[in-house]
N, CA and C atoms as an extended XYZ file, in Angstrom:
549
Properties=species:S:1:pos:R:3:atomname:S:1:resname:S:1:resid:I:1 pbc="F F F"
N       -16.806      248.940      -76.398 N   MET     1
C       -15.742      249.043      -76.861 CA  MET     1
C       -14.808      248.204      -78.001 C   MET     1
N       -14.429      246.896      -77.126 N   LEU     2
C       -13.394      245.593      -78.063 CA  LEU     2
C       -14.696      245.440      -79.218 C   LEU     2
N       -15.871      245.092      -79.275 N   HIS     3
C       -16.932      244.773      -80.027 CA  HIS     3
C       -16.662      245.973      -81.131 C   HIS     3
N       -17.034      246.848      -81.034 N   GLU     4
C       -16.583      248.125      -81.848 CA  GLU     4
C       -16.210      248.458      -82.714 C   GLU     4
N       -14.765      247.881      -82.388 N   ALA     5
C       -13.230      247.595      -82.870 CA  ALA     5
C       -13.194      246.639      -83.830 C   ALA     5
N       -13.957      245.507      -83.590 N   GLY     6
C       -14.109      244.410      -84.490 CA  GLY     6
C       -13.449      243.540      -83.722 C   GLY     6
N       -12.985      243.269      -82.386 N   ALA     7
C       -12.372      242.134      -81.819 CA  ALA     7
C       -13.016      240.589      -81.828 C   ALA     7
N       -12.565      239.837      -82.368 N   THR     8
C       -13.142      238.712      -81.933 CA  THR     8
C       -12.015      237.478      -80.558 C   THR     8
N       -12.915      237.456      -80.217 N   PHE     9
C       -12.412      236.623      -78.925 CA  PHE     9
C       -12.518      235.029      -78.825 C   PHE     9
N       -11.237      234.555      -78.415 N   ILE    10
C       -10.899      233.166      -78.691 CA  ILE    10
C       -10.333      232.898      -77.174 C   ILE    10
N       -10.510      231.684      -77.065 N   GLY    11
C       -10.037      231.481      -75.733 CA  GLY    11
C       -11.042      230.211      -74.757 C   GLY    11
N       -10.449      229.791      -73.759 N   GLN    12
C       -11.122      228.733      -73.305 CA  GLN    12
C       -12.089      229.121      -72.013 C   GLN    12
N       -13.412      228.224      -72.312 N   GLY    13
C       -14.077      228.697      -71.091 CA  GLY    13
C       -15.111      229.793      -71.585 C   GLY    13
N       -14.930      230.108      -72.781 N   LEU    14
C       -16.114      231.524      -72.813 CA  LEU    14
C       -17.361      231.245      -72.702 C   LEU    14
N       -17.810      229.987      -73.684 N   PHE    15
C       -18.935      229.377      -73.417 CA  PHE    15
C       -19.636      228.333      -72.320 C   PHE    15
N       -18.858      228.240      -71.433 N   GLY    16
C       -19.135      227.299      -70.356 CA  GLY    16
C       -17.903      227.158      -69.384 C   GLY    16
N       -17.781      226.095      -68.584 N   GLY    17
C       -16.720      225.296      -67.847 CA  GLY    17
C       -16.273      226.329      -66.930 C   GLY    17
N       -16.089      227.338      -66.809 N   THR    18
C       -15.940      228.570      -65.755 CA  THR    18
C       -16.464      229.643      -64.959 C   THR    18
N       -16.369      229.447      -63.688 N   THR    19
C       -17.197      230.770      -62.894 CA  THR    19
C       -17.414      231.934      -63.792 C   THR    19
N       -16.500      232.622      -64.908 N   MET    20
C       -16.365      233.634      -65.606 CA  MET    20
C       -17.252      233.377      -66.619 C   MET    20
N       -17.762      232.297      -67.280 N   SER    21
C       -18.205      232.081      -68.394 CA  SER    21
C       -19.441      233.030      -68.626 C   SER    21
N       -20.201      233.108      -68.084 N   ALA    22
C       -21.698      233.882      -68.401 CA  ALA    22
C       -21.810      234.912      -68.872 C   ALA    22
N       -20.907      235.552      -68.684 N   SER    23
C       -20.730      236.973      -69.508 CA  SER    23
C       -20.483      236.745      -70.994 C   SER    23
N       -19.564      235.855      -71.242 N   PHE    24
C       -19.436      235.366      -72.653 CA  PHE    24
C       -20.281      234.536      -73.368 C   PHE    24
N       -21.633      234.255      -72.290 N   ALA    25
C       -22.481      233.496      -73.129 CA  ALA    25
C       -22.772      233.520      -74.768 C   ALA    25
N       -23.079      234.954      -74.957 N   SER    26
C       -23.749      235.222      -76.450 CA  SER    26
C       -23.104      236.109      -77.000 C   SER    26
N       -21.537      236.529      -76.795 N   ILE    27
C       -20.547      236.890      -77.730 CA  ILE    27
C       -19.942      236.585      -78.873 C   ILE    27
N       -19.576      237.100      -79.689 N   LEU    28
C       -19.090      236.439      -81.144 CA  LEU    28
C       -17.995      236.037      -80.324 C   LEU    28
N       -17.423      234.417      -80.421 N   GLY    29
C       -15.814      234.319      -80.469 CA  GLY    29
C       -15.985      232.903      -80.431 C   GLY    29
N       -14.474      232.281      -79.935 N   ILE    30
C       -14.087      230.782      -80.444 CA  ILE    30
C       -13.303      230.221      -79.417 C   ILE    30
N       -14.847      229.037      -78.990 N   GLU    31
C       -13.894      228.435      -78.078 CA  GLU    31
C       -13.512      227.718      -78.004 C   GLU    31
N       -12.198      227.548      -77.757 N   MET    32
C       -11.154      226.644      -77.589 CA  MET    32
C       -10.960      225.629      -76.884 C   MET    32
N       -10.503      224.136      -77.412 N   PRO    33
C        -9.833      223.100      -76.300 CA  PRO    33
C        -9.038      223.889      -75.594 C   PRO    33
N        -8.618      222.505      -74.457 N   VAL    34
C        -7.610      222.892      -73.727 CA  VAL    34
C        -6.116      222.370      -75.019 C   VAL    34
N        -5.780      223.608      -75.493 N   ALA    35
C        -4.587      223.514      -76.471 CA  ALA    35
C        -4.183      224.669      -76.633 C   ALA    35
N        -3.457      225.016      -75.440 N   GLU    36
C        -3.357      227.094      -75.055 CA  GLU    36
C        -2.330      226.954      -76.160 C   GLU    36
N        -0.821      226.126      -76.494 N   ASP    37
C         0.120      227.085      -77.474 CA  ASP    37
C        -0.975      226.735      -78.928 C   ASP    37
N        -1.634      226.143      -79.442 N   MET    38
C        -2.006      226.297      -80.603 CA  MET    38
C        -2.998      227.208      -80.604 C   MET    38
N        -4.522      227.748      -79.280 N   GLN    39
C        -4.576      229.071      -79.344 CA  GLN    39
C        -4.106      230.519      -79.573 C   GLN    39
N        -2.962      230.506      -78.687 N   MET    40
C        -1.717      231.491      -79.469 CA  MET    40
C        -1.231      231.255      -80.858 C   MET    40
N        -1.371      230.217      -81.488 N   GLY    41
C        -1.063      230.338      -82.794 CA  GLY    41
C        -1.960      230.601      -83.537 C   GLY    41
N        -3.073      230.114      -83.300 N   ILE    42
C        -4.250      230.566      -83.962 CA  ILE    42
C        -4.569      232.347      -83.711 C   ILE    42
N        -4.294      233.056      -82.686 N   ALA    43
C        -4.757      234.436      -82.427 CA  ALA    43
C        -3.800      234.985      -82.979 C   ALA    43
N        -2.468      234.444      -83.152 N   THR    44
C        -1.309      235.574      -83.888 CA  THR    44
C        -1.850      235.564      -85.459 C   THR    44
N        -2.168      234.044      -86.195 N   GLY    45
C        -2.332      234.263      -87.178 CA  GLY    45
C        -3.651      234.919      -87.689 C   GLY    45
N        -4.678      234.780      -87.087 N   ILE    46
C        -6.151      236.238      -86.899 CA  ILE    46
C        -5.368      237.424      -87.261 C   ILE    46
N        -4.580      237.888      -86.146 N   SER    47
C        -3.980      239.324      -86.447 CA  SER    47
C        -3.196      239.528      -87.418 C   SER    47
N        -2.337      238.125      -87.992 N   LEU    48
C        -1.323      238.886      -89.159 CA  LEU    48
C        -2.570      238.801      -90.222 C   LEU    48
N        -3.717      238.220      -90.393 N   ALA    49
C        -4.323      238.936      -91.382 CA  ALA    49
C        -4.925      239.618      -91.223 C   ALA    49
N        -4.854      241.003      -90.136 N   GLY    50
C        -5.157      242.327      -90.107 CA  GLY    50
C        -6.746      242.474      -89.164 C   GLY    50
N        -6.550      241.440      -88.205 N   ASN    51
C        -7.975      241.292      -87.437 CA  ASN    51
C        -7.250      241.598      -85.788 C   ASN    51
N        -8.465      242.135      -85.014 N   LEU    52
C        -8.240      241.888      -83.505 CA  LEU    52
C        -8.365      241.319      -82.442 C   LEU    52
N        -7.788      240.556      -82.131 N   VAL    53
C        -8.068      239.871      -81.624 CA  VAL    53
C        -8.240      239.555      -80.074 C   VAL    53
N        -8.777      239.307      -79.153 N   VAL    54
C        -8.606      239.479      -77.901 CA  VAL    54
C        -8.652      237.335      -77.236 C   VAL    54
N        -7.077      237.391      -76.597 N   CYS    55
C        -7.402      235.905      -76.569 CA  CYS    55
C        -7.341      235.606      -75.246 C   CYS    55
N        -8.411      234.756      -74.673 N   VAL    56
C        -8.168      234.814      -73.078 CA  VAL    56
C        -7.854      233.578      -72.460 C   VAL    56
N        -7.231      233.707      -71.354 N   TYR    57
C        -6.523      232.196      -70.709 CA  TYR    57
C        -7.035      232.530      -69.706 C   TYR    57
N        -7.520      231.324      -68.709 N   PRO    58
C        -7.985      231.583      -67.288 CA  PRO    58
C        -7.436      231.953      -66.188 C   PRO    58
N        -6.113      231.335      -66.214 N   ARG    59
C        -4.538      231.242      -65.318 CA  ARG    59
C        -3.301      231.643      -66.082 C   ARG    59
N        -2.833      231.842      -65.602 N   TRP    60
C        -0.906      232.151      -66.271 CA  TRP    60
C        -0.545      230.803      -66.239 C   TRP    60
N        -0.987      229.760      -65.291 N   ASN    61
C        -0.604      228.388      -65.527 CA  ASN    61
C        -1.209      227.853      -66.754 C   ASN    61
N        -2.036      228.215      -67.592 N   PHE    62
C        -2.011      227.818      -69.167 CA  PHE    62
C        -1.591      228.683      -69.700 C   PHE    62
N        -1.375      229.819      -69.422 N   LEU    63
C        -0.803      230.756      -70.589 CA  LEU    63
C         0.761      230.173      -71.117 C   LEU    63
N         1.301      229.615      -69.461 N   LEU    64
C         2.701      228.738      -69.761 CA  LEU    64
C         2.994      228.150      -70.862 C   LEU    64
N         1.453      227.017      -70.954 N   LEU    65
C         2.035      226.513      -71.697 CA  LEU    65
C         1.958      227.217      -73.319 C   LEU    65
N         1.387      227.840      -73.475 N   ALA    66
C         1.364      228.670      -74.862 CA  ALA    66
C         2.612      229.788      -74.814 C   ALA    66
N         3.712      229.811      -74.016 N   ALA    67
C         5.065      230.323      -73.863 CA  ALA    67
C         5.513      230.455      -75.492 C   ALA    67
N         5.770      229.174      -76.428 N   ASN    68
C         6.397      229.081      -77.347 CA  ASN    68
C         5.926      230.046      -78.783 C   ASN    68
N         4.340      229.593      -78.332 N   GLN    69
C         3.907      230.935      -79.402 CA  GLN    69
C         3.937      232.008      -79.390 C   GLN    69
N         3.697      232.308      -78.183 N   LEU    70
C         4.324      233.700      -77.413 CA  LEU    70
C         5.165      234.482      -77.473 C   LEU    70
N         6.415      233.641      -77.261 N   ILE    71
C         7.735      234.182      -77.129 CA  ILE    71
C         8.529      234.016      -78.919 C   ILE    71
N         8.597      232.573      -79.287 N   ASN    72
C         9.117      232.367      -80.364 CA  ASN    72
C         8.726      233.341      -81.800 C   ASN    72
N         7.193      233.416      -81.583 N   HIS    73
C         6.229      233.966      -82.631 CA  HIS    73
C         5.288      235.340      -82.785 C   HIS    73
N         4.536      235.148      -81.558 N   LEU    74
C         3.788      236.834      -81.361 CA  LEU    74
C         4.808      237.936      -80.917 C   LEU    74
N         6.194      237.607      -80.228 N   ASP    75
C         6.771      238.646      -79.381 CA  ASP    75
C         8.385      238.969      -80.746 C   ASP    75
N         8.018      237.635      -81.181 N   ALA    76
C         9.576      237.579      -82.234 CA  ALA    76
C         9.326      238.219      -83.629 C   ALA    76
N         8.173      238.297      -84.045 N   LEU    77
C         7.818      238.940      -85.244 CA  LEU    77
C         8.406      240.203      -85.628 C   LEU    77
N         7.615      240.989      -85.245 N   PRO    78
C         7.924      242.512      -85.197 CA  PRO    78
C         9.423      242.930      -84.966 C   PRO    78
N        10.316      241.878      -84.542 N   ARG    79
C        11.720      241.798      -84.528 CA  ARG    79
C        12.660      241.333      -85.860 C   ARG    79
N        11.935      240.544      -86.613 N   TYR    80
C        12.552      239.936      -87.599 CA  TYR    80
C        12.312      239.957      -89.173 C   TYR    80
N        10.899      240.809      -88.748 N   SER    81
C         9.723      240.610      -90.088 CA  SER    81
C         9.419      242.107      -90.006 C   SER    81
N         8.326      242.355      -91.458 N   ASP    82
C         7.694      243.611      -90.923 CA  ASP    82
C         6.592      243.281      -90.436 C   ASP    82
N         6.175      242.374      -89.932 N   TYR    83
C         4.788      241.856      -89.513 CA  TYR    83
C         4.848      242.545      -87.855 C   TYR    83
N         3.872      243.125      -87.276 N   GLU    84
C         3.349      243.133      -86.255 CA  GLU    84
C         2.059      243.060      -85.502 C   GLU    84
N         1.825      241.630      -85.725 N   PRO    85
C         0.791      241.444      -84.542 CA  PRO    85
C         0.565      242.110      -83.572 C   PRO    85
N        -0.877      242.012      -83.612 N   LYS    86
C        -1.290      242.653      -82.358 CA  LYS    86
C        -2.471      241.942      -81.753 C   LYS    86
N        -2.307      241.028      -80.349 N   VAL    87
C        -3.197      240.536      -79.757 CA  VAL    87
C        -3.198      241.204      -78.554 C   VAL    87
N        -4.518      241.221      -77.460 N   ILE    88
C        -4.699      241.370      -76.680 CA  ILE    88
C        -4.721      240.398      -75.416 C   ILE    88
N        -4.161      239.565      -74.874 N   ILE    89
C        -4.419      238.313      -74.140 CA  ILE    89
C        -4.722      239.129      -72.824 C   ILE    89
N        -5.764      238.121      -71.989 N   ARG    90
C        -6.431      238.422      -71.131 CA  ARG    90
C        -6.229      237.062      -70.461 C   ARG    90
N        -5.490      237.338      -69.237 N   VAL    91
C        -5.204      236.257      -68.355 CA  VAL    91
C        -5.809      236.673      -66.691 C   VAL    91
N        -6.116      235.952      -65.745 N   ALA    92
C        -6.229      236.209      -64.696 CA  ALA    92
C        -5.160      235.366      -63.917 C   ALA    92
N        -4.680      236.130      -62.500 N   ALA    93
C        -4.543      235.679      -61.323 CA  ALA    93
C        -5.237      235.777      -60.384 C   ALA    93
N        -5.593      234.456      -60.286 N   PRO    94
C        -6.669      233.904      -59.763 CA  PRO    94
C        -6.558      234.212      -58.062 C   PRO    94
N        -7.741      234.638      -57.359 N   SER    95
C        -8.120      234.389      -56.081 CA  SER    95
C        -7.716      232.984      -55.233 C   SER    95
N        -7.224      233.132      -54.454 N   LYS    96
C        -7.133      232.334      -53.212 CA  LYS    96
C        -7.815      232.389      -52.382 C   LYS    96
N        -8.939      232.805      -52.229 N   GLN    97
C       -10.268      232.806      -51.311 CA  GLN    97
C       -11.708      233.004      -51.990 C   GLN    97
N       -12.570      232.133      -51.948 N   PRO    98
C       -12.272      231.331      -50.692 CA  PRO    98
C       -11.869      229.835      -50.781 C   PRO    98
N       -11.702      229.835      -52.226 N   LEU    99
C       -10.923      228.761      -52.053 CA  LEU    99
C       -10.116      228.518      -52.880 C   LEU    99
N        -8.683      227.810      -52.335 N   ASN   100
C        -7.220      228.091      -52.874 CA  ASN   100
C        -7.697      226.956      -53.845 C   ASN   100
N        -7.038      227.555      -55.408 N   PRO   101
C        -7.006      226.583      -56.557 CA  PRO   101
C        -5.972      225.557      -56.856 C   PRO   101
N        -4.825      225.649      -55.509 N   GLY   102
C        -3.650      225.117      -55.626 CA  GLY   102
C        -2.574      225.018      -56.462 C   GLY   102
N        -1.269      224.777      -56.162 N   PRO   103
C        -0.314      225.267      -56.976 CA  PRO   103
C        -0.155      224.595      -58.723 C   PRO   103
N        -0.625      224.432      -59.382 N   GLN   104
C        -1.260      224.043      -60.260 CA  GLN   104
C        -2.021      225.007      -61.224 C   GLN   104
N        -2.625      226.397      -60.382 N   HIS   105
C        -3.616      227.004      -60.959 CA  HIS   105
C        -3.411      228.261      -60.529 C   HIS   105
N        -2.512      228.583      -59.217 N   ASP   106
C        -2.369      229.670      -58.122 CA  ASP   106
C        -1.039      230.381      -59.423 C   ASP   106
N        -0.517      230.594      -60.579 N   GLY   107
C         0.386      231.100      -60.567 CA  GLY   107
C         0.510      232.287      -60.713 C   GLY   107
N         1.477      233.238      -60.557 N   ASP   108
C         1.765      234.621      -61.319 CA  ASP   108
C         2.938      234.958      -61.784 C   ASP   108
N         3.129      235.209      -63.187 N   PHE   109
C         4.079      235.246      -63.705 CA  PHE   109
C         4.833      236.482      -64.060 C   PHE   109
N         3.804      237.437      -63.430 N   THR   110
C         3.745      238.946      -64.698 CA  THR   110
C         5.215      239.308      -64.598 C   THR   110
N         5.687      239.483      -63.499 N   PHE   111
C         7.175      239.756      -63.266 CA  PHE   111
C         7.979      238.710      -64.753 C   PHE   111
N         8.073      237.554      -64.642 N   VAL   112
C         8.832      236.930      -65.396 CA  VAL   112
C         8.630      237.335      -66.806 C   VAL   112
N         7.530      237.179      -67.455 N   PHE   113
C         6.970      237.334      -68.275 CA  PHE   113
C         7.414      239.380      -69.241 C   PHE   113
N         6.900      240.426      -68.150 N   SER   114
C         7.117      241.435      -68.340 CA  SER   114
C         8.800      241.861      -68.510 C   SER   114
N         9.822      240.672      -68.065 N   ASN   115
C        11.189      240.495      -68.478 CA  ASN   115
C        11.699      240.060      -69.331 C   ASN   115
N        10.890      238.790      -69.999 N   LEU   116
C        11.009      238.230      -70.962 CA  LEU   116
C        10.704      238.506      -72.441 C   LEU   116
N         9.807      239.431      -72.353 N   LEU   117
C         8.690      239.750      -73.615 CA  LEU   117
C         9.526      240.954      -73.770 C   LEU   117
N        10.009      241.806      -75.163 N   LYS   118
C        10.683      242.522      -75.766 CA  LYS   118
C         9.922      243.476      -76.379 C   LYS   118
N         8.850      242.861      -77.719 N   THR   119
C         7.922      243.650      -77.730 CA  THR   119
C         6.399      243.252      -77.564 C   THR   119
N         6.030      242.473      -76.816 N   VAL   120
C         4.586      242.345      -76.141 CA  VAL   120
C         4.706      243.061      -74.777 C   VAL   120
N         3.954      243.506      -74.464 N   SER   121
C         3.584      244.776      -73.076 CA  SER   121
C         3.082      243.959      -72.218 C   SER   121
N         3.433      243.644      -70.894 N   VAL   122
C         2.599      242.916      -70.013 CA  VAL   122
C         2.014      244.032      -68.745 C   VAL   122
N         0.864      244.386      -68.351 N   TRP   123
C         0.102      245.110      -67.281 CA  TRP   123
C        -0.171      244.792      -66.735 C   TRP   123
N         0.361      244.538      -65.237 N   PRO   124
C        -0.665      243.984      -64.121 CA  PRO   124
C        -1.882      245.506      -64.151 C   PRO   124
N        -3.037      244.650      -63.431 N   LEU   125
C        -4.337      245.652      -63.202 CA  LEU   125
C        -4.550      244.805      -61.959 C   LEU   125
N        -4.642      246.014      -60.568 N   TYR   126
C        -4.653      245.579      -59.680 CA  TYR   126
C        -6.064      246.410      -58.320 C   TYR   126
N        -6.348      246.863      -59.484 N   ARG   127
C        -7.757      247.871      -58.963 CA  ARG   127
C        -8.754      247.772      -60.218 C   ARG   127
N        -9.821      247.325      -60.036 N   ALA   128
C       -10.547      247.798      -60.707 CA  ALA   128
C       -10.936      249.121      -61.663 C   ALA   128
N       -10.851      249.853      -61.282 N   GLU   129
C       -10.645      251.256      -61.884 CA  GLU   129
C        -9.784      251.306      -62.965 C   GLU   129
N        -8.788      250.381      -63.006 N   GLU   130
C        -7.723      250.319      -64.027 CA  GLU   130
C        -8.126      249.643      -65.449 C   GLU   130
N        -9.580      248.641      -64.993 N   ILE   131
C        -9.214      248.015      -66.300 CA  ILE   131
C        -9.566      248.775      -67.457 C   ILE   131
N       -10.994      249.500      -67.382 N   VAL   132
C       -11.220      250.073      -68.480 CA  VAL   132
C        -9.894      250.996      -69.147 C   VAL   132
N        -9.598      251.981      -68.621 N   PRO   133
C        -8.670      252.347      -69.305 CA  PRO   133
C        -7.222      251.745      -69.677 C   PRO   133
N        -6.832      250.513      -69.181 N   ALA   134
C        -5.528      249.331      -69.764 CA  ALA   134
C        -6.387      248.807      -70.747 C   ALA   134
N        -7.517      248.562      -71.172 N   TYR   135
C        -7.787      247.713      -72.441 CA  TYR   135
C        -8.267      248.984      -73.895 C   TYR   135
N        -8.735      250.239      -73.031 N   ARG   136
C        -8.652      251.115      -74.046 CA  ARG   136
C        -6.809      251.523      -74.676 C   ARG   136
N        -5.875      251.320      -73.651 N   ASP   137
C        -4.766      251.667      -74.340 CA  ASP   137
C        -4.331      250.921      -74.707 C   ASP   137
N        -4.325      249.228      -74.645 N   ALA   138
C        -4.292      247.990      -75.380 CA  ALA   138
C        -4.844      248.429      -76.960 C   ALA   138
N        -6.214      248.780      -77.072 N   LEU   139
C        -6.579      249.353      -77.877 CA  LEU   139
C        -5.759      250.002      -79.127 C   LEU   139
N        -5.279      251.313      -78.585 N   GLU   140
C        -4.963      252.068      -79.294 CA  GLU   140
C        -3.521      251.721      -79.406 C   GLU   140
N        -2.831      251.183      -78.078 N   SER   141
C        -1.200      250.452      -79.218 CA  SER   141
C        -1.154      250.047      -80.085 C   SER   141
N        -0.029      249.962      -80.898 N   SER   142
C         0.760      249.078      -82.219 CA  SER   142
C         0.752      247.707      -81.583 C   SER   142
N         1.389      247.966      -80.170 N   ARG   143
C         1.747      246.667      -79.749 CA  ARG   143
C         0.962      245.533      -79.031 C   ARG   143
N         1.121      244.015      -79.157 N   SER   144
C         0.582      243.078      -78.322 CA  SER   144
C         0.344      243.416      -76.912 C   SER   144
N        -0.476      243.149      -76.540 N   THR   145
C        -0.314      243.246      -74.490 CA  THR   145
C        -1.050      242.341      -73.840 C   THR   145
N        -0.426      241.628      -72.841 N   ILE   146
C        -0.646      241.077      -71.788 CA  ILE   146
C        -1.583      241.907      -70.750 C   ILE   146
N        -2.698      241.421      -70.310 N   LEU   147
C        -3.447      242.601      -69.544 CA  LEU   147
C        -3.511      241.260      -68.169 C   LEU   147
N        -3.096      241.774      -67.350 N   VAL   148
C        -2.948      240.911      -65.956 CA  VAL   148
C        -4.090      241.137      -65.022 C   VAL   148
N        -5.490      240.343      -64.413 N   GLU   149
C        -6.472      240.662      -63.716 CA  GLU   149
C        -6.108      239.711      -62.418 C   GLU   149
N        -6.066      240.653      -61.351 N   TYR   150
C        -6.143      240.250      -60.029 CA  TYR   150
C        -7.506      240.330      -59.306 C   TYR   150
N        -7.895      239.294      -59.735 N   THR   151
C        -9.506      239.568      -59.886 CA  THR   151
C       -10.026      239.640      -57.527 C   THR   151
N        -8.707      238.757      -56.858 N   GLU   152
C        -9.027      238.646      -55.678 CA  GLU   152
C        -9.131      240.344      -55.037 C   GLU   152
N        -8.462      241.210      -55.830 N   LEU   153
C        -8.264      242.854      -55.093 CA  LEU   153
C        -9.441      243.669      -56.012 C   LEU   153
N       -10.211      242.982      -56.797 N   TYR   154
C       -11.531      243.684      -57.028 CA  TYR   154
C       -12.962      244.187      -55.631 C   TYR   154
N       -12.508      243.219      -54.608 N   SER   155
C       -13.373      242.902      -53.956 CA  SER   155
C       -13.509      244.059      -52.635 C   SER   155
N       -14.022      244.542      -52.138 N   THR   156
C       -14.515      245.103      -51.056 CA  THR   156
C       -14.331      244.191      -49.812 C   THR   156
N       -14.253      244.949      -48.633 N   THR   157
C       -14.456      244.019      -47.247 CA  THR   157
C       -15.757      243.627      -46.985 C   THR   157
N       -16.767      243.722      -47.767 N   ASN   158
C       -18.196      243.767      -47.957 CA  ASN   158
C       -18.693      243.004      -48.812 C   ASN   158
N       -18.176      243.198      -49.943 N   ALA   159
C       -18.791      242.635      -51.214 CA  ALA   159
C       -17.567      241.315      -51.262 C   ALA   159
N       -18.368      240.367      -52.567 N   PRO   160
C       -17.345      239.497      -52.764 CA  PRO   160
C       -16.457      239.821      -54.123 C   PRO   160
N       -15.736      239.139      -54.926 N   ALA   161
C       -15.100      239.933      -55.641 CA  ALA   161
C       -15.988      239.461      -57.037 C   ALA   161
N       -15.908      240.656      -57.681 N   PRO   162
C       -17.090      240.159      -59.110 CA  PRO   162
C       -15.776      239.742      -60.169 C   PRO   162
N       -17.124      238.883      -60.713 N   ARG   163
C       -15.887      237.941      -62.096 CA  ARG   163
C       -15.520      239.029      -62.901 C   ARG   163
N       -14.560      238.474      -63.562 N   PRO   164
C       -13.651      239.580      -64.422 CA  PRO   164
C       -14.027      240.001      -65.590 C   PRO   164
N       -15.309      238.922      -66.340 N   TYR   165
C       -15.983      239.099      -67.494 CA  TYR   165
C       -16.966      239.888      -67.228 C   TYR   165
N       -17.826      239.543      -66.061 N   SER   166
C       -19.294      240.214      -65.967 CA  SER   166
C       -18.777      241.798      -65.555 C   SER   166
N       -17.494      241.832      -65.122 N   LEU   167
C       -17.025      243.546      -64.618 CA  LEU   167
C       -16.815      243.941      -66.459 C   LEU   167
N       -16.290      243.625      -66.960 N   LEU   168
C       -15.835      244.253      -68.390 CA  LEU   168
C       -17.176      244.359      -69.227 C   LEU   168
N       -18.005      243.440      -68.694 N   GLU   169
C       -19.263      243.669      -69.330 CA  GLU   169
C       -19.909      245.189      -68.958 C   GLU   169
N       -19.954      245.187      -67.196 N   ARG   170
C       -20.422      246.461      -66.715 CA  ARG   170
C       -19.938      247.513      -67.194 C   ARG   170
N       -18.634      247.426      -67.321 N   LEU   171
C       -17.852      248.605      -67.590 CA  LEU   171
C       -17.583      248.965      -68.883 C   LEU   171
N       -18.610      248.490      -69.830 N   GLY   172
C       -18.794      248.613      -71.222 CA  GLY   172
C       -17.593      248.371      -72.039 C   GLY   172
N       -16.513      247.371      -71.641 N   LEU   173
C       -15.644      247.122      -72.329 CA  LEU   173
C       -16.011      246.141      -73.488 C   LEU   173
N       -17.022      245.063      -72.981 N   ILE   174
C       -17.432      244.112      -74.192 CA  ILE   174
C       -19.564      244.474      -73.870 C   ILE   174
N       -19.748      243.962      -74.949 N   ARG   175
C       -21.160      244.091      -74.777 CA  ARG   175
C       -21.469      242.481      -75.606 C   ARG   175
N       -22.622      241.914      -75.305 N   GLN   176
C       -23.447      240.444      -75.281 CA  GLN   176
C       -23.443      240.952      -76.753 C   GLN   176
N       -23.083      239.486      -77.711 N   ARG   177
C       -23.868      239.229      -79.192 CA  ARG   177
C       -24.650      238.337      -79.293 C   ARG   177
N       -25.441      238.339      -80.633 N   THR   178
C       -26.423      236.795      -80.491 CA  THR   178
C       -25.584      236.143      -81.107 C   THR   178
N       -24.677      236.264      -81.710 N   VAL   179
C       -23.808      235.171      -82.597 CA  VAL   179
C       -23.177      234.440      -82.087 C   VAL   179
N       -22.696      232.865      -81.901 N   THR   180
C       -21.392      232.518      -81.362 CA  THR   180
C       -20.846      231.668      -82.340 C   THR   180
N       -19.759      231.687      -82.141 N   ARG   181
C       -18.845      230.256      -83.263 CA  ARG   181
C       -18.221      229.196      -82.233 C   ARG   181
N       -18.526      227.630      -82.655 N   ARG   182
C       -17.672      227.476      -81.689 CA  ARG   182
C       -16.991      226.062      -82.483 C   ARG   182
N       -16.291      226.044      -82.347 N   ILE   183
C       -14.821      224.926      -82.800 CA  ILE   183
C       -14.719      223.595      -81.726 C   ILE   183
């Protein structure tokens, strides 16, 4: 669905370095260095050129570092100009089981950002069955959207939590491509 819409994926861990990387191994995307503010600025710029961007942050704690671009540019542009950038931001609220990632990596700032942002929607996704409709709604929306995936809530008592990206792949939201770009 996102590929058919011509989405470009940009983010950290798309091509390695996280447990979620495997399903992004062969999609069209831009692997970013650890420069979160720059990543959001690039995503906003790509969007202003008329392209759909899916901007991936592995955790809220990383997205915090992009708050300048998110608040002062992506969220503010529609309020002071005719520009309406559209970026779909994917962020995970990480599981604390079986391994707690620690206080620098386990933050959930969904409530704070949903109250802070004026033109960017923030949608928490608590169940796996909410993912496909949320991505479809974000795709059809004229607004930028942050989709927060609560990965620990995807699991049942008998099965481990699926990796968010492989779940997206299985639900048909993304499909693998053979072309990759890295910067």
